[in-house]
C-alpha positions, 0 to 999 in steps of 0.5 A: 750366216755368210761367214759360216757358209764360207767356213763350211765351203773351205773345210767340207767336201763340195759334194756335201749338199746344202738346201737353199740359196742362203743355207740355214743354220738351225739352232733349236727346236720344240715340238714341230717347229725349229728356229734358225740363227736369225730368229726365224721360226719354221714349221718342220715338215722334214724332221731332219730327213725323217729322223725327228719322228716324235717331236723336237726337244721331246722332254722324255728323250732329253731327260733320258740322254742327260740322265745316262750321260751323267752315269756313263756315256760310252762302253762299247759292245765288249761289255754288257749294256742294259739299255741296249738289251732293253731296246733290243728286246722291244725291237725284236718283239715289234719286228714280227721276225721269229727268234729275232736277234738285233744288232745296233749300228750308228746309221741306216747305211751301216745297218744295210751294210750289215744286212748285206754282209749277213745275206751274202755270208749266209747264202755264199753269194755276192749277187743281190737283187735291188729295185730300180730308183732305190737308195740304201745309203752312202757306204761303198757297199750300199752305193753298189745296190743303189738304183738311183744315179744321183746318189751313186757316185761310182759303178765299182762295187763288191757286189753284183747287183741285178735291178728289177722293176716294181718300186715305181708305180706311176712311171716306166713300161708298166705304168698303164697296167692295173695294180694286178697286172703291174704286179704280174708283170713285175713278177715276170720281170723278176723271174726273167732277171733270175734266169740271167743270174749265174749261180745263186742270188743272196737276197732282194733288198727293197724299201717298202716305200722308196724314200730318196726316190720320191716316196714311190711305192708298188701296189700292196702285196707286190713283195709278197708275190716276189717272196713266192719266187724268192722262196723257190730258190732260197733267196732272202728278203731284206726290208729296208725300213730306215724311212718307213719304220716306226709307224710313219706310214700310219697303216702299219708299224713297218712298211713290210706289213703292207706285203705281209701275206707270206710273213715278215722279211728274213732281215729288217733294217731300221734307223732314223726315227728310232733315235729321234735324231740320235745316231741309231741304226739296226738290223733284225734277223732270225737267230740262224741268219744273225749268227751265221758269221764265223769271224769276230765282230764288235761295234765301238759305238753301235748300241752306245748307252746314251743313244740306247737310252734315247731310243727307249724313251722315244719308242715308249713315247711313240707307242704310248701316244699312238703316234702311228694312229695320229700319222694315219689320221692327220696324214690322211687329212693332209694328203687329201688337202694337198690333192685338192690343192694340187688338182688345180695346178698343171705343174703337179703330176701326182700327190702320193704317199701314206700316213705322214710320208707324202710326195708331190711330183712336179712336171713341166705343165703339159708334159710328163717331164720332171721339173727340177727347177720348179721343185727348187723354187717351191722349196725356197718359197716354202722356206720364205713362208715359214715351212721346211720340206724336202725333195727327191725323186730319181736323178731329177729331184723333182718330188717335194717330200713332206714328212713331219714328226708323227705328233703333227696336229690337225691345225699344223697340217692345215697351216703347212698345207696353206703355206705349201699352196702359196709356195706352189702357186708362186713357183 
């Protein structure tokens, strides 16, 4: 393992982060478990950053990939592609967007990049509203709308970004307000920001639940209230569903549905879970928006036959086995179990989340100061106990992120909670 780590450091960028003091090489997985190169078995509560959404080595996906690879692996979008059309039809129907068109990419970053290109072209403006503490990807454009300094390496951007309040409920100047007052204050802030904008704003892009930001979210209905203000000026709403889509929140198939009073977003982006680890991202928009580009465009690898076959098999399994319902049921049990554990620990500020998207925010006991060292220690202790989790939460990365595959069983949830309890206590 040391040899592989040395080779990694010799040829890959210093900024390519690795978890753990002794980085892991994961060699195979099955169900909700993975194994490392030394033969150690782990319960996986992070799923490749929320990408393994059904299960590791899901037989239906493995077979679909092998069958398609045996026929043809690559064609590009210059040719008709039956698996791509099949998956596009299903995503369009599930999106809730009328007269929907779907464009496939290879990642969530690329999906958000495409959504921003559509919005700015349609509106003739490079001004974008984004949420504080947000994260939308690692491309030059996506970094330019990321409101989380730990993931924004440059202030240069092709966009003019205006940041508004609302993505973080429990911190900031409005934290002490009731949900209704919080929403009212954030709407007032939005109006104030728009009053400072020069000319028209293209779009608001927002994660219904902020992923890298530490699984924070506003009260239900906030983005519906924002939508009323946006509609007054024709400003588009882009819902970044890269982490919240496909039933992960349990209550809804898409995160935007918790803010659905005014209907679906104008543009929806998705990635991660749709391919269960295969490289799939995508954008959904009504035809008028999707077709607004007046220049040629193709994708060499977006919508490849192999990844589309995997996405179809994965989505079919997810729907037929009601994994959204399982996320609601098992996730509800898990979050209550974690809240009971953490109520006794002075270093835990909050346990929050929805479905199987749960964050545990750590602070220095007796203060409100994020405790990055404690989060790193818990991550290590959980690994030693046989559990893999993630972390995030603003520039301090003091939030433990729990996001297992949606097929998690009650017994596995209890096992993971017990390991996490010991890790929290030891750290």
